[in-house]
N, C-alpha and C positions, 0 to 999 in steps of 0.2 A: 622150946624144941618140939613139943607133944602138938602145938599147934599148927606148929610149922609142917609137922608131917603129915595133916590133913588139910594142907594147901591154903591155911591163913595168911594171906597177903603180906600183913601187917607184920607179922612172926617171920615169913620170909625175908622181908625188908630190912627186920632188925639184923638178923643172919649176914644178910648182904652189906650193910652199913658196919658190921663188927669185924668182918673177916675181907671186905674187897680192897682194902689196900695193898695187903701183904701178899694176897694172892696176885694184883695185879703186877706185883713186883716182880713176882716169878714169872709173868708171862711177858713183861716187858725184858726181863733179863734174856728171855730164853727167844723171843722173837726177835727185840732189837727195834720195834716199831710201836706206835701209839695203835694203829689201826687194827694189827693183827694181835696185839695185844687184850683190846678190848672186847675184840671178838670171842678168844679164846676162854678169856673170863668170863663173857657169859653164856658161852657155850656152856662151862665147868658149873657153873651155880645151876642152869637149867638141869644139867646130869644129875648134881646134887640132889636138888629140891623133887626130880622126880624118883630119885632112889632111896628118900632120905629115912624110908620105912625100913630099910635093911638094916642100916646103923642102930647097933645094939645099945651100946652108951653114947648118950649125948655128951658126953665129959670128950669124946673121943673125934667132935664132929671138924676141929682145926686140923688136926691128922688127917683125917681121912678126905676132907677138902682139898687139903694141898695134893695127896696123891692123885686126886682126881685132875687140877689142874695141872701137875708135871705130865701126868699119862695123856693129857689133851696139847700138851705143848710136843711132846715126844709126837705124837699120832701129825700133828700140824710139820714138823720138820721132818719125818718121814717123806711126805709129799713134796716141800718145799724146797729143801736143802741139797745141794750140789756136793758130795763129797771128792775130795781130793786123795789119792793112795799115800802110804807111808813112803817116805824118802828115807833110806838107811842111814844118811848122814847125821839123822837127827838122835841115834842110839846113844851117838857117843857124847855130843851136846848136852844132852838130857842129864848123863850122869853127873856131871861137871858143873850144874846150876846148883845156888842155893836154893834151897827148897821154901815154897812158900814165903816169899819175900813181899807178898801184896800183902803179908797180915800187919805188916809195919807203916803201913800206908792208910791214909786216909779213905774211910771207906766209902763214903760219898762219892771220890775221885776215880775209886777201882768200880764203884756200879756204874757210874757215867760212861767209864771206858769200856766195860763188858757190852754194853748195850751198843758201842758201835764196831765191836768184832764181827770179823765175816762170819755167815750161818752158822758154819761146821765147826768151827773154833767156838764158838758163843757158846752154843749148843752142849758141847762136849765138855768144854768148861764149867759152865753150870750144873751139868748133871754130875761131874767128878767132884768138883771141890765145895758148891753149894747144897747140892742134894746127898752128897756122899755115896754116890753110884762107883762100882768098878767098872777096870776099863771092860771088863768081859761083859757084865751088866747093860752096858752103853750099847757096846757091838751088838747085843742082841735085841734090845729094843729099837735101835735107830738100823737095823739090817746093815752093819757095815763090819771089816772085821776089826780085831782087837788092835791090831797096830796102826789102822786108821785112827782109830779113837787115840790111840797114844801120841801120834802125830797132830792130830790136832788140837790135842791139848797144849804139848811142847808149843806149838805155834801159838796158840792164846796166848799162854804165857811170856813169849818172846814178843808178842807185840803188846801186849798191856804192860810189860816192863818198860818196853822203848817208848810207849805213849805218855805211861805216868812221870818216866822219869823227864822228858820233854818239857810236862805241863809244869813239872816241880822247878826246872830250871828257869820258866817262862814268868811261874806266877808265885814264885817260891815257896 
């Protein structure tokens, strides 16, 4: 880590190899496409390497890098995602659904289907479920209302459930 702070290319390459796959998975889940995910991953690592001296404890590198990656994905989303507004009909439906049903399904299938969600749904679902942001935090970071965050989350859950149920019926 010390060598990476001084700009040592071999040390930075080692850090990249250690963390790039996990960080890429966050980017691909958040953007839904390979090109944007790769661009965001590179940007996040450039930011991390540029600011590496600010990191006080090398053990925290992974968490620190993850925050940079998520923040870059949020920044990207703010510029590239159209948000539809809250529909009051979802309020009642949301309270009648079984919570977190996706936890009983093969994670690879869920991961694959998350990538194909509409942009807004995908962003909110990832931030709420996988990054543990509250709807208030999501609204603040993405510049949307809290109710829009909730509706996008509900729509994501509904679409995931429909798509995964269909996949399971087709493929067992």
